[in-house]
Backbone bond lengths (Angstrom), bond angles and torsions (degrees), N, CA, C in turn:
res aa  C-N    CA-C-N  psi(-1)  N-CA   C-N-CA  omega(-1)  CA-C   N-CA-C  phi
1 M - - - 1.430 - - 1.460 109.53 -
2 V 1.377 114.54 132.72 1.464 121.51 175.45 1.525 106.00 -116.26
3 V 1.310 111.16 126.03 1.556 119.70 178.31 1.482 107.94 -113.94
4 G 1.398 110.18 129.78 1.522 116.45 176.87 1.572 104.89 -106.86
5 L 1.329 116.63 116.34 1.426 118.94 176.48 1.470 114.00 -75.27
6 G 1.418 114.38 152.08 1.497 118.73 -175.88 1.426 105.83 173.24
7 N 1.321 112.65 -178.14 1.475 120.60 170.37 1.462 114.73 -107.71
8 P 1.372 115.56 141.87 1.488 117.46 -179.09 1.517 118.99 -72.27
9 G 1.317 116.12 153.55 1.487 116.02 179.16 1.534 114.26 107.47
10 P 1.332 116.91 149.57 1.399 120.20 -178.12 1.550 113.97 -69.89
11 E 1.330 122.19 -21.44 1.349 126.07 -179.73 1.531 113.35 -72.43
12 Y 1.368 117.78 -18.04 1.403 124.96 177.65 1.538 117.45 -104.41
13 Q 1.345 112.10 -4.11 1.541 118.52 -165.32 1.550 107.94 -60.85
14 D 1.326 119.37 -40.32 1.414 116.63 -171.82 1.556 113.52 -106.89
15 T 1.373 114.63 16.11 1.457 120.76 172.39 1.524 116.54 -73.10
16 R 1.339 115.26 160.20 1.366 123.59 -179.93 1.620 108.41 -56.13
17 H 1.346 113.69 -41.15 1.425 115.87 -171.49 1.608 108.11 -67.66
18 N 1.301 117.22 -14.58 1.459 119.22 -176.51 1.519 112.99 -101.27
19 V 1.290 118.55 14.87 1.487 121.00 -176.55 1.587 107.08 -61.84
20 G 1.341 119.21 -33.47 1.441 118.50 176.71 1.530 115.15 -57.54
21 Q 1.351 118.04 -36.64 1.418 125.22 177.30 1.434 112.33 -77.06
22 R 1.358 113.96 -26.76 1.544 117.40 174.50 1.565 105.47 -66.69
23 V 1.309 118.39 -40.62 1.463 120.47 179.51 1.517 108.90 -60.37
24 L 1.370 120.63 -41.61 1.442 123.09 -179.02 1.446 111.48 -64.99
25 D 1.380 118.14 -35.49 1.454 120.34 -177.35 1.521 110.22 -63.83
26 V 1.422 117.21 -37.00 1.461 118.84 176.65 1.567 111.36 -72.97
27 L 1.302 111.36 -40.36 1.537 118.33 174.59 1.470 113.41 -54.63
28 A 1.248 117.43 -43.73 1.498 124.49 -178.61 1.590 108.51 -60.00
29 K 1.180 120.72 -38.22 1.519 123.09 175.68 1.467 105.88 -66.07
30 T 1.301 117.82 -50.82 1.543 119.21 -178.37 1.477 113.04 -54.04
31 V 1.391 117.84 -44.90 1.468 120.49 -178.56 1.551 117.12 -90.37
32 R 1.319 109.67 4.27 1.503 120.57 -178.31 1.436 114.28 57.09
33 G 1.353 116.00 45.76 1.478 122.73 176.80 1.554 111.70 -98.81
34 S 1.285 115.30 145.96 1.467 115.77 177.15 1.512 103.99 -117.14
35 W 1.346 118.72 146.48 1.472 125.57 -174.58 1.628 110.83 -87.36
36 R 1.379 107.31 140.04 1.432 118.51 175.75 1.544 107.32 -152.39
37 R 1.352 110.40 150.69 1.390 118.69 -178.68 1.534 109.92 -72.61
38 D 1.412 117.74 138.13 1.417 122.03 177.85 1.572 107.06 -140.50
39 G 1.178 119.55 98.31 1.511 119.58 -174.33 1.546 113.00 59.75
40 A 1.277 112.52 -126.33 1.601 121.20 176.75 1.459 114.54 -86.52
41 T 1.355 117.45 21.35 1.468 121.11 -176.64 1.562 107.46 -139.85
42 I 1.364 111.02 165.86 1.390 123.23 169.22 1.531 105.21 -111.77
43 V 1.247 122.18 122.71 1.456 121.47 -172.51 1.623 111.01 -124.22
44 A 1.302 114.57 138.59 1.413 119.25 170.18 1.501 109.29 -122.47
45 R 1.257 120.61 129.45 1.490 125.71 179.20 1.516 111.82 -111.51
46 G 1.243 113.07 127.60 1.487 120.58 179.71 1.418 112.22 -143.66
47 R 1.331 119.75 -170.82 1.508 124.44 174.38 1.463 115.35 -130.30
48 W 1.265 112.56 141.07 1.527 121.44 178.36 1.500 107.64 -128.61
49 R 1.260 120.40 116.53 1.456 129.40 179.64 1.539 109.24 46.89
50 G 1.332 113.38 50.69 1.452 121.94 170.73 1.484 112.18 86.37
51 E 1.260 122.76 -6.25 1.518 124.10 -177.44 1.450 112.05 -109.19
52 E 1.330 117.13 143.03 1.439 119.34 175.01 1.535 112.93 -69.47
53 V 1.246 115.54 138.55 1.476 125.67 177.06 1.483 109.16 -119.81
54 R 1.270 116.34 128.68 1.439 121.73 175.32 1.569 111.60 -105.45
55 L 1.227 123.49 117.40 1.460 126.82 177.06 1.543 108.20 -97.98
56 V 1.255 120.51 135.14 1.390 121.35 -173.62 1.503 111.05 -139.22
57 K 1.437 115.80 126.42 1.392 123.05 171.11 1.575 108.07 -111.37
58 P 1.346 115.65 113.64 1.538 119.49 177.08 1.503 107.98 -62.53
59 L 1.357 117.92 140.45 1.353 127.23 171.88 1.500 113.82 -95.37
60 A 1.340 113.16 33.15 1.467 123.13 177.10 1.499 107.50 -119.90
61 F 1.330 118.42 157.63 1.449 122.65 176.78 1.498 106.27 -63.49
62 M 1.309 117.64 152.38 1.339 128.30 -178.67 1.581 114.29 -43.11
63 N 1.333 114.33 -52.59 1.428 116.84 -179.40 1.423 118.58 -72.09
64 E 1.351 117.56 -2.82 1.498 122.00 177.87 1.484 111.69 -121.80
65 S 1.359 116.44 24.60 1.445 123.81 -176.29 1.565 113.70 -69.08
66 G 1.245 115.83 -36.56 1.497 121.14 -171.95 1.563 116.92 -51.06
67 P 1.322 118.36 -50.75 1.454 115.05 172.89 1.519 122.07 -55.68
68 V 1.385 111.54 -37.27 1.514 119.24 174.83 1.446 111.07 -69.31
69 V 1.333 121.90 -39.40 1.404 121.92 174.21 1.430 112.38 -63.37
70 A 1.295 121.32 -42.86 1.463 124.34 -179.54 1.466 112.66 -64.78
71 T 1.268 116.51 -38.21 1.552 123.20 175.20 1.497 111.23 -63.45
72 A 1.400 112.13 -43.57 1.527 117.19 -177.90 1.548 108.77 -63.74
73 L 1.371 115.90 -44.41 1.447 118.83 177.56 1.524 115.08 -59.21
74 R 1.391 115.31 -41.03 1.465 120.04 177.17 1.506 113.74 -64.41
75 R 1.317 113.68 -43.44 1.529 121.54 175.22 1.553 111.93 -58.48
76 A 1.337 113.94 -35.92 1.510 115.80 178.08 1.549 114.12 -89.25
77 E 1.275 111.45 5.78 1.497 119.01 177.94 1.594 108.48 58.76
78 A 1.331 113.42 39.46 1.437 121.39 -176.15 1.643 109.37 -120.55
79 G 1.237 116.25 170.02 1.397 120.92 -178.59 1.564 111.40 -131.89
80 P 1.393 117.12 175.57 1.419 117.87 179.88 1.623 117.54 -49.78
81 A 1.301 114.16 -33.48 1.506 121.55 177.73 1.479 110.75 -59.92
82 D 1.335 118.12 -29.29 1.429 122.68 -178.84 1.599 117.43 -85.70
83 L 1.370 108.27 -4.63 1.510 114.46 -173.02 1.551 112.24 -94.91
84 I 1.279 115.79 144.35 1.498 123.99 170.12 1.596 105.21 -127.98
85 L 1.347 114.97 116.43 1.410 119.22 -176.18 1.492 108.40 -101.56
86 V 1.359 118.08 133.07 1.551 123.10 -178.76 1.544 103.81 -120.51
87 Y 1.387 113.51 131.92 1.387 117.44 -179.51 1.568 111.18 -159.13
88 D 1.277 110.33 175.51 1.488 119.89 177.91 1.550 107.40 -83.10
89 D 1.329 109.49 149.51 1.532 119.49 172.72 1.551 113.03 -134.02
90 I 1.294 113.08 111.02 1.446 116.29 -175.29 1.512 110.61 -74.66
91 D 1.397 119.20 -15.65 1.433 118.62 179.07 1.569 113.00 -89.80
92 L 1.255 117.00 3.60 1.438 122.54 172.28 1.558 108.27 -103.16
93 P 1.370 111.59 142.68 1.469 112.26 176.01 1.517 112.81 -65.09
94 L 1.307 117.93 153.54 1.456 126.71 177.98 1.480 110.56 -42.80
95 G 1.350 121.03 123.19 1.493 121.56 171.75 1.460 112.11 89.71
96 T 1.380 123.16 -4.97 1.463 124.43 175.72 1.524 106.07 -84.60
97 V 1.409 109.83 145.15 1.510 117.60 -178.75 1.485 105.11 -126.46
98 R 1.293 121.13 131.36 1.450 125.97 173.79 1.519 114.43 -126.40
99 L 1.320 115.56 139.72 1.464 126.16 173.63 1.493 109.60 -100.69
100 R 1.356 117.44 129.39 1.341 122.79 175.37 1.600 105.70 -131.52
101 M 1.281 115.23 141.25 1.502 117.90 179.14 1.508 115.88 -101.30
102 K 1.367 112.45 -7.06 1.509 122.77 170.46 1.454 111.71 -178.05
103 G 1.386 120.37 171.57 1.378 118.33 -179.24 1.487 108.81 144.30
104 S 1.301 114.64 174.21 1.565 120.85 -174.75 1.532 104.76 -79.73
105 H 1.342 112.42 174.17 1.467 122.92 -178.46 1.499 111.34 -69.51
106 G 1.249 120.92 -19.66 1.464 125.46 175.44 1.551 111.03 63.51
107 G 1.281 116.13 26.19 1.514 122.41 -177.39 1.451 114.18 82.08
108 H 1.323 117.62 9.79 1.533 116.42 177.75 1.571 107.27 -92.29
109 N 1.198 117.73 119.13 1.508 123.07 -172.75 1.577 110.53 -66.13
110 G 1.287 118.93 -35.04 1.440 122.62 179.45 1.537 108.48 -65.66
111 V 1.295 118.18 -42.64 1.475 124.75 -175.94 1.595 103.13 -72.08
112 R 1.342 119.23 -41.84 1.407 124.21 176.72 1.551 110.63 -53.36
113 S 1.267 116.14 -49.45 1.498 122.64 178.81 1.560 109.65 -60.16
114 V 1.304 120.72 -42.31 1.471 122.48 179.78 1.418 108.66 -63.92
115 I 1.354 119.78 -54.81 1.539 129.35 175.56 1.524 106.54 -42.17
116 D 1.313 112.68 -60.54 1.539 117.85 -174.16 1.545 110.06 -59.62
117 A 1.291 119.61 -43.65 1.462 121.60 178.37 1.519 114.66 -63.12
118 L 1.275 115.14 -40.40 1.441 123.18 -176.62 1.591 115.74 -85.87
119 G 1.326 109.36 -19.54 1.524 117.58 176.74 1.609 110.67 67.68
120 T 1.364 114.68 28.87 1.389 118.46 174.48 1.546 114.15 -154.56
121 Q 1.327 113.17 155.22 1.519 114.88 175.82 1.479 108.39 -105.98
122 E 1.354 116.24 7.04 1.481 123.99 -177.40 1.548 105.02 -83.68
123 I 1.318 116.04 67.46 1.435 117.48 177.40 1.536 112.48 -129.82
124 K 1.266 117.12 130.66 1.433 119.97 -176.50 1.526 106.73 -77.60
125 R 1.316 114.90 133.33 1.434 121.22 -173.50 1.645 115.47 -141.06
126 I 1.274 110.25 142.42 1.424 114.52 173.73 1.526 109.07 -122.66
127 K 1.394 108.83 121.44 1.510 116.72 179.79 1.424 114.73 -105.31
128 V 1.361 113.33 136.46 1.458 118.92 -177.47 1.504 107.12 -114.12
129 G 1.338 116.58 119.06 1.365 120.18 -178.78 1.520 116.86 -68.84
130 I 1.354 113.69 135.91 1.426 119.96 -176.41 1.571 105.74 -121.24
131 G 1.330 119.69 2.21 1.483 117.20 173.18 1.575 107.40 83.41
132 R 1.290 112.99 157.06 1.497 119.25 178.94 1.533 107.46 -114.85
133 P 1.394 112.56 139.89 1.541 111.19 177.49 1.572 109.71 -74.91
134 D 1.357 111.75 165.84 1.365 118.52 179.82 1.497 121.43 -57.41
135 H 1.291 112.94 -32.69 1.473 121.14 178.86 1.434 113.28 -115.11
136 K 1.251 125.49 132.15 1.445 128.92 -179.51 1.537 115.33 -53.25
137 G 1.417 112.75 -42.06 1.474 116.30 177.34 1.462 113.40 -62.20
138 D 1.334 124.18 -14.29 1.404 128.74 -178.38 1.590 114.75 -84.43
139 V 1.430 113.39 -4.50 1.466 116.39 -176.30 1.440 113.66 -56.66
140 P 1.336 123.23 -47.53 1.538 120.62 -175.42 1.545 109.61 -59.01
141 D 1.295 115.82 -46.32 1.443 119.51 -175.82 1.595 110.53 -67.25
142 H 1.357 111.12 -37.50 1.505 115.10 179.74 1.519 115.08 -59.27
143 V 1.372 111.88 -44.83 1.455 117.02 -172.72 1.535 109.43 -74.28
144 L 1.417 120.32 -20.23 1.412 122.59 175.82 1.501 116.10 -100.44
145 T 1.334 116.19 15.70 1.453 118.47 173.36 1.514 112.56 -101.94
146 S 1.249 116.49 157.57 1.503 120.90 179.04 1.564 106.74 -77.87
147 F 1.344 116.09 158.95 1.454 120.71 177.58 1.613 104.82 -72.06
148 E 1.394 110.20 148.96 1.449 114.73 177.51 1.593 105.25 -79.62
149 R 1.328 110.75 160.19 1.462 119.48 -175.50 1.533 111.18 -55.82
150 D 1.373 114.98 -39.90 1.480 115.07 -175.16 1.560 108.21 -79.22
151 E 1.289 121.77 -6.13 1.490 120.97 170.63 1.560 118.08 -91.23
152 L 1.255 112.18 -9.13 1.488 117.23 -175.02 1.526 112.78 -62.88
153 P 1.391 122.67 -39.29 1.401 120.41 176.33 1.511 113.99 -55.28
154 A 1.379 115.26 -43.31 1.430 121.16 -179.35 1.475 111.09 -69.13
155 V 1.336 119.33 -36.35 1.378 125.44 179.39 1.674 110.78 -65.56
156 D 1.311 112.40 -47.01 1.439 122.43 -179.11 1.575 110.43 -60.26
157 A 1.391 107.96 -44.51 1.528 112.29 178.45 1.594 110.80 -67.08
158 A 1.289 117.54 -37.04 1.465 119.28 176.58 1.503 111.86 -68.88
159 V 1.270 123.46 -40.16 1.461 126.66 175.80 1.561 105.52 -60.02
160 A 1.315 121.12 -50.74 1.430 115.56 174.51 1.483 116.95 -58.89
161 E 1.307 116.50 -38.32 1.544 116.02 175.85 1.554 113.08 -61.23
162 A 1.361 110.32 -39.05 1.496 117.73 -176.87 1.495 106.92 -68.06
163 V 1.275 122.88 -41.65 1.461 126.18 176.86 1.504 108.81 -58.33
164 D 1.336 119.52 -45.86 1.444 120.54 -178.92 1.575 109.44 -66.91
165 K 1.305 118.72 -29.49 1.509 118.25 179.90 1.453 106.43 -73.81
166 V 1.326 122.80 -40.10 1.382 124.03 179.32 1.627 110.89 -58.70
167 L 1.374 109.03 -49.29 1.501 111.44 -175.29 1.565 109.39 -67.58
168 T 1.367 117.83 -27.10 1.453 115.38 176.35 1.591 111.38 -70.79
169 L 1.283 112.51 -36.87 1.528 117.91 172.55 1.496 116.50 -58.00
170 L 1.406 109.49 -39.61 1.458 115.33 179.85 1.503 113.24 -72.79
171 G 1.280 115.88 -18.82 1.606 119.65 172.66 1.487 113.06 98.37
C-alpha cells in the first residue's frame, strides 16, 4: 500500500503539502489504476510486476491522517511493513527526494499522526522536498501555497524520482 499524504479538497490539490498525492497521481498512471472513493479514502488499485498495488489518498486533513491510514491498512489486511508513505518535507530543498526505511516524524504532523496511529516508526517513507520559507512564521502559509511557475520543473523531476523510488520499493 502506498499512501500519499495531503489535504482533501480541490483548494489544496496543487499545494506544496499535497505533493505526496501528486506523486500518487503519476504512480496511478504507471500501474494503470483508476481512482474511486472507498470510505474515508480515495483508492486506485493497479498492478506492478504481477503484484497488486493499492494507492491511497486519505480524505482527512494532513494532521489527522493516521487513523485513516490505520483503517485502510486493516481493510487491506496489511500492516505497517506493507506501507510506503509519500509526503512533503519542508526541511529538504525544493526538488530533493529522500528515502527512509524508518525514523521519527521529524516535526511533520501528518507523519506524527500515522506513527501514533500505527504505534511504530518502522514505516518506509519517501520525502519530497518543498523548501523552507525565509521566516519560520511563514511555514503554515508556505505549505498551503501552490508551487511557483519557475519551481514546476524541479517539482516535476522530484515527482518522477519519487515514483521511481516507490516502484523500486515495490520490487
